C-alpha positions as CSV (number, residue, x, y, z in Angstrom):
1,X,2.3,-14.0,0.6
2,X,5.6,-15.3,2.0
3,X,4.2,-15.3,5.5
4,X,5.2,-18.8,6.4
5,X,8.9,-17.8,6.3
6,X,8.2,-15.2,9.0
7,X,6.7,-17.4,11.7
8,X,9.8,-17.9,13.7
9,X,10.7,-14.2,13.6
10,X,7.1,-13.3,14.6
11,X,7.3,-15.4,17.8
12,X,10.4,-13.6,18.8
13,X,8.8,-10.2,18.3
14,X,5.6,-11.0,20.2
15,X,3.5,-8.1,21.6
16,X,1.9,-8.6,25.0
17,X,-1.0,-6.1,24.6
18,X,-2.6,-3.7,22.2
19,X,-0.8,-0.4,22.1
20,X,-1.1,2.9,20.2
21,X,2.1,4.8,19.8
22,X,2.4,8.3,18.5
23,X,5.6,8.5,16.5
24,X,7.3,11.7,15.4
25,X,7.1,12.2,11.7
26,X,10.8,12.5,11.3
27,X,11.2,8.9,12.6
28,X,9.0,7.4,10.0
29,X,9.1,9.6,6.9
30,X,11.8,9.3,4.3
31,X,14.6,11.7,4.7
32,X,15.0,12.8,1.1
33,X,11.5,13.5,-0.2
34,X,10.2,15.3,-3.2
35,X,8.3,18.6,-3.0
36,X,4.8,17.9,-1.9
37,X,1.8,19.2,-3.8
38,X,-1.3,20.7,-2.2
39,X,-4.1,18.4,-1.3
40,X,-6.7,18.1,-4.1
41,X,-10.5,17.8,-3.5
42,X,-10.3,14.1,-4.8
43,X,-7.2,11.9,-4.5
44,X,-6.3,8.6,-6.1
45,X,-5.6,5.7,-3.6
46,X,-4.0,2.3,-4.3
47,X,-3.7,-0.5,-1.8
48,X,-1.5,-3.5,-2.5
49,X,0.0,-6.5,-0.6
50,X,3.4,-6.5,-2.4
51,X,4.6,-9.9,-1.0
52,X,8.0,-8.5,0.1
53,X,8.8,-7.6,-3.5
54,X,8.2,-11.1,-5.0
55,X,5.7,-12.2,-7.5
56,X,3.4,-15.2,-7.1
57,X,6.1,-17.6,-8.2
58,X,8.5,-16.1,-5.6
59,X,10.6,-14.4,-8.3
60,X,11.8,-10.9,-7.4
61,X,9.4,-8.4,-9.0
62,X,10.4,-5.0,-7.8
63,X,10.7,-3.5,-11.4
64,X,7.2,-4.7,-12.2
65,X,5.8,-3.4,-8.9
66,X,7.3,0.1,-9.7
67,X,5.9,0.0,-13.2
68,X,2.4,-1.0,-12.0
69,X,2.2,1.8,-9.4
70,X,3.6,4.4,-11.8
71,X,1.1,3.4,-14.5
72,X,-1.8,3.8,-12.2
73,X,-0.4,7.2,-11.0
74,X,-1.9,7.2,-7.4
75,X,-1.6,10.2,-5.1
76,X,-1.4,7.8,-2.1
77,X,-0.2,4.1,-2.1
78,X,-0.6,1.9,1.0
79,X,1.3,-1.4,1.0
80,X,1.4,-4.5,3.1
81,X,4.3,-7.0,3.5
82,X,6.9,-4.4,3.0
83,X,10.5,-5.3,3.9
84,X,13.5,-3.1,4.6
85,X,16.6,-5.2,4.2
86,X,15.8,-8.7,5.5
87,X,18.2,-11.5,4.6
88,X,15.2,-13.6,3.5
89,X,14.3,-10.8,1.1
90,X,17.8,-10.6,-0.5
91,X,18.4,-7.6,1.7
92,X,16.5,-5.2,-0.5
93,X,15.0,-2.1,1.1
94,X,11.8,-2.4,-0.8
95,X,10.3,0.8,0.6
96,X,13.4,2.9,0.0
97,X,13.6,1.6,-3.6
98,X,9.9,2.4,-4.2
99,X,10.1,5.8,-2.6
100,X,13.2,6.8,-4.7
101,X,12.0,5.4,-8.0
102,X,8.4,6.7,-7.7
103,X,9.5,10.1,-6.2
104,X,7.1,9.7,-3.3
105,X,7.5,10.5,0.4
106,X,6.9,7.4,2.6
107,X,5.9,6.5,6.1
108,X,6.7,3.1,7.6
109,X,4.9,1.1,10.3
110,X,7.0,-1.9,11.5
111,X,5.2,-5.1,12.6
112,X,7.9,-7.8,12.9
113,X,11.0,-6.2,14.3
114,X,12.1,-3.0,12.5
115,X,12.2,-4.3,9.0
116,X,8.8,-5.7,8.0
117,X,5.4,-4.1,8.1
118,X,2.9,-1.7,6.5
119,X,3.8,1.5,4.5
120,X,2.2,4.6,3.1
121,X,3.7,6.5,0.1
122,X,2.3,9.9,-0.8
123,X,2.7,12.9,-3.1
124,X,0.5,14.8,-0.7
125,X,1.4,16.2,2.8
126,X,1.3,13.6,5.6
127,X,0.6,14.3,9.2
128,X,-0.8,12.8,12.5
129,X,1.3,9.6,12.1
130,X,0.5,6.8,14.5
131,X,1.4,3.1,14.9
132,X,-1.0,0.6,16.3
133,X,0.1,-2.9,17.6
134,X,-2.5,-5.6,17.9
135,X,-2.4,-8.2,20.7
136,X,-0.1,-11.1,19.8
137,X,-1.8,-14.5,19.9
138,X,0.4,-17.3,21.4
139,X,2.0,-19.7,19.0
140,X,4.2,-19.6,15.9
141,X,1.2,-19.6,13.5
142,X,0.3,-16.1,14.6
143,X,2.4,-13.1,13.6
144,X,2.6,-9.7,15.2
145,X,0.1,-7.5,13.4
146,X,-0.8,-3.8,13.5
147,X,-1.8,-0.7,11.5
148,X,-0.2,2.5,10.4
149,X,-2.4,5.6,10.6
150,X,-1.7,9.0,8.9
151,X,-3.7,11.9,7.8
152,X,-3.5,12.7,4.1
153,X,-5.7,15.2,2.1
154,X,-7.7,15.8,5.3
155,X,-8.5,12.1,5.5
156,X,-7.3,9.7,8.2
157,X,-5.9,6.6,6.4
158,X,-5.4,3.4,8.4
159,X,-3.4,0.8,6.5
160,X,-3.5,-2.7,8.1
161,X,-2.9,-6.4,7.4
162,X,-5.1,-8.6,9.5
163,X,-4.3,-12.2,10.5
164,X,-4.0,-14.6,7.6
165,X,-5.1,-17.9,9.2
166,X,-8.3,-19.1,7.6
167,X,-9.7,-20.2,11.0
168,X,-8.9,-17.0,12.8
169,X,-12.0,-14.9,12.4
170,X,-12.0,-14.2,16.1
171,X,-8.5,-13.0,16.0
172,X,-9.3,-10.6,13.1
173,X,-12.4,-9.4,14.9
174,X,-10.2,-8.5,17.9
175,X,-7.8,-6.7,15.6
176,X,-10.6,-4.7,14.0
177,X,-11.8,-3.7,17.5
178,X,-8.4,-2.4,18.4
179,X,-8.2,-0.5,15.2
180,X,-11.6,1.1,15.7
181,X,-10.5,2.1,19.1
182,X,-7.5,3.9,17.7
183,X,-9.7,5.5,15.0
184,X,-11.9,6.9,17.8
185,X,-14.5,8.5,15.5
186,X,-12.2,10.8,13.6
187,X,-13.6,11.9,10.2
188,X,-13.2,11.4,7.4
189,X,-11.4,8.1,7.6
190,X,-10.5,5.0,5.5
191,X,-9.5,1.5,6.7
192,X,-7.5,-0.1,3.9
193,X,-5.3,-3.1,3.2
194,X,-5.2,-6.9,3.1
195,X,-8.0,-7.8,5.5
196,X,-7.8,-11.5,4.8
197,X,-11.6,-11.7,5.2
198,X,-14.4,-12.4,2.7
199,X,-17.4,-10.2,2.2
200,X,-20.0,-10.7,4.9
201,X,-17.5,-12.0,7.5
202,X,-18.0,-10.9,11.1
203,X,-14.8,-8.9,11.0
204,X,-16.0,-6.8,8.1
205,X,-19.4,-6.4,9.8
206,X,-17.7,-4.7,12.7
207,X,-16.5,-2.0,10.2
208,X,-20.0,-1.7,8.8
209,X,-21.5,-1.4,12.2
210,X,-19.1,1.4,13.0
211,X,-20.4,3.3,10.0
212,X,-17.8,2.4,7.4
213,X,-18.7,1.4,3.9
214,X,-17.0,-0.8,1.4
215,X,-15.7,1.8,-1.1
216,X,-14.9,-0.7,-3.9
217,X,-18.5,-2.1,-3.7
218,X,-19.8,1.5,-3.6
219,X,-18.2,2.2,-7.0
220,X,-18.8,-1.2,-8.5
221,X,-15.4,-3.0,-8.2
222,X,-16.2,-6.2,-6.4
223,X,-13.5,-8.1,-8.2
224,X,-11.3,-10.8,-6.5
225,X,-7.8,-9.8,-5.6
226,X,-6.1,-13.1,-4.6
227,X,-4.2,-15.1,-5.9
228,X,-3.0,-12.7,-8.6
229,X,-2.6,-15.3,-11.3
230,X,-6.1,-16.7,-10.9
231,X,-8.1,-14.4,-8.6
232,X,-10.7,-16.2,-6.6
233,X,-11.1,-14.2,-3.4
234,X,-11.7,-10.6,-2.6
235,X,-9.6,-10.0,0.5
236,X,-8.1,-6.5,-0.2
237,X,-10.4,-3.6,0.7
238,X,-10.9,0.1,1.3
239,X,-13.6,0.9,3.8
240,X,-14.5,4.5,4.3
241,X,-16.6,6.9,6.5
242,X,-17.1,10.5,5.6
243,X,-15.9,9.9,2.0
244,X,-17.2,8.8,-1.3
245,X,-15.4,6.7,-4.0
246,X,-15.5,6.4,-7.7
247,X,-13.7,4.6,-10.6
248,X,-12.5,1.7,-8.4
249,X,-10.8,-1.1,-10.2
250,X,-8.6,-4.1,-9.5
251,X,-5.4,-4.0,-11.6
252,X,-4.6,-7.1,-13.6
253,X,-0.9,-7.8,-12.6
254,X,1.1,-10.7,-11.3
255,X,3.9,-8.5,-10.0
256,X,2.9,-9.7,-6.5
257,X,0.7,-12.6,-5.3
258,X,-2.1,-10.1,-4.8
259,X,-3.7,-7.7,-7.2
260,X,-3.9,-4.0,-6.2
261,X,-7.1,-2.1,-5.7
262,X,-7.2,1.5,-7.0
263,X,-10.0,4.1,-6.4
264,X,-10.6,7.8,-6.4
265,X,-11.6,9.1,-3.0
266,X,-13.5,12.3,-2.3
267,X,-13.7,13.5,1.4
268,X,-17.1,14.9,2.3
269,X,-16.5,18.4,3.6
């Protein structure tokens, strides 16, 4: 995404150590939310790196993002590279706009300052909200990273965005270890987002070794997600434990520089 523009800000927001913070729901959930519907046995999940509201050509694409999400009609949407009014993002509150136009309640997990990070939007009740901060590697090339955890439809959903540097598998492995520590065996659970890792990588093997399974692969959607205009790499995933998945597919859109992954998730009771 537009991550190169964030390097200076990332250095100023460095995090000394991994930290899990329990955050009151009122601090992270949208103030004016629609009436929530009861949790179904199966829910529809979408994950998407929305590139701060810009398409692959760095043209503002908020309308197309809204239309793409609305067309897929997910119960839960998890997003990465969400901004909430940065000057470099034309001061749009992307999350507020999406929440209002899609009529979905949202939860935000800041990573760089208070205005950039991961988000979860839901038509279903949300509880047990946590934020996880990964250790910050020294140097401008590494950004603060973390995860947002919340329980939806009885399932713990952890949305994350792992380090983007091609030569940083070790860093991503450390980030996965912190996330697994925060997960702490709670079932059912899903780790979902832009993992910046290819199938078979050591960082994804850590998830497999912990008992998680690649849900898109389970339901036959091993399609590349990046870059959106000519997809060549599958780096956006949903890994689950204590759940099954079906009807997974990658949405053909250039509203962002990534393509979203959509799947139906059924928690095992």
